[in-house]
N, C-alpha and C positions, 0 to 999 in steps of 0.2 A: 306669847300668851294666846291660847286657843280661843276661838270665838265662843262667847257664852260664859267664859270664866269671869267670876265677879272680881271687881277691883278691890285690892286689899289696902293699898296706900295711894295717896295722890301721885306718887312717882309712877305707879302702874299706868295711869292715864297718859303720862307723857311719853311712854315707850312706843306708842302708835302714832304715826303722822296723821294730821287732820286731813280732811278732804281738800281743804284749801291749800295745804302744803303740797299735796300730791299734784294738784293742778298747776302749781307754780314750777314744779320740776320739769325741765326741758333738757333735751340732749345738748350737751356742750361739745362742740366740735373744735378741734385745734389743728393748726398747721405750723410746723417748725420751719424756720428759715435760718440757715447758717450764715455767719459773717462771710463776706467775700474776701478776696486776697488783700483788699485795701483796708479791711476792718469794718466796712459798712454793711448794713443789712439791706439787701436788694430783693425786691419782689417783682416777678413778672406777672403783670395783670393783663387781662384781655379787655380792651376798650372797643366796644362795638365789634367784637370778634377778632380784633387785631392785637397781637402781643405788644406790650409796651413795658420797658424796664423802668421801675420806679425805685428810687432811693427812699427808704423809710426815714422821715424827718419829723420828729415830735416837736420841733420848733416851728414848723410850718403850719399856719392855721388852715390853709387850703390845700387841696390836692392840685398840683400844678404840672401842666404839660410844657415841655420845651417847645419852642417854635418848630424845630425839626420833627419832633414826634407828632405835633399837631398837623403839620403838612402831610406826613406819612398816613395820617388817619383821614386825609381828604379835606381838612379844614382850610379854608381860604384865609390864611393869617393876614395877608396884605389888606383885606377888607374889614378886619376887626377894629373895634374901637377900644384902645387900651386906656381905659379911664379908672381902673381900680389901682389905687396906690397902696403899696405895702412897704413896711420897713423890713429890710433884710440885713444880714450880717455885712453885706457889701454896700449898704446905703439904700436909698429909696429905689423901688422897682415898680414897674407898671405891668398890669395884666388885663386881659379881657375875659369876660364870662363866657362859658360854653357848657352845654349839657351833653353828657354821654348817654345815649339811649340805654346801653348796657355796660356795666362795669363789673368785672369778675376777678376775684382774688381767691385762689384755692377753690373751695366750694361755695364761697360767698358770692351771691349774684344780686346786684342792685340795678334798679331801673331809674332812668332820669336822674343820674348822679351829676351834681354840679361840680365843675372843675374850672380852673383858671388857666388860660394860655398866657405864658410869659412873653413879654415883648422882646427881651434881649436873649441871646443864646445862653444856654445853661449846659452843664456837663451831663445832667440827668434830670428826668422828670421826678417830681417829689410826691410821695404818698404822705399826706399831712393829716392833721387832726380831723379834717372834715370826713375822712374815712375811718381813722383809728377810733374816734369817739363813738362810732356806731357798733363797735365790737363789745363783747362782754368784757374782754380784757386783752391787754397785750403786755408782754413781759420779756425783757432782755436778761438772760441769765447765762453766764459764762460766754460761750460763743454762739448762742442760739437765741433768736427772737421767736416767740410763740404768740400767734394770733389766735384768740378764742372767740368763737361765734356761738351765740345761743340760737339753736334751731327752734324757731317759734312753732314749727309744725310738729315737733317731736313729742 
């Protein structure tokens, strides 16, 4: 409907988005991750600039670093206080809080991102809901996990 055209019905008014609706629209950016050979979804993130392999775990409340990954990042694991108790599939576990200055997955860049360092060895670090809940959405369909991020600058 060209500008200046009179509205004929109430439906005509609904065909144009409101200014508020236009402001709410932002670019949605997505990254697909295929299953690995074991059937898991694995994401390589950059933690303070260093690559870390994370297993995507929707059952994990926190994003968790293995002690080995933490040491590789320069964290003095032996001096940490492991006072956070968590219920895991293997029984109670203990972790220590730590904050990553920079945490990047795909084009998503977070600052001062809280993670937990696990006390006991693990086969992989876990990308948990503390990260996933910040996304616009995440979806596993067929053999691909898609992470969607709402670009607030867009």
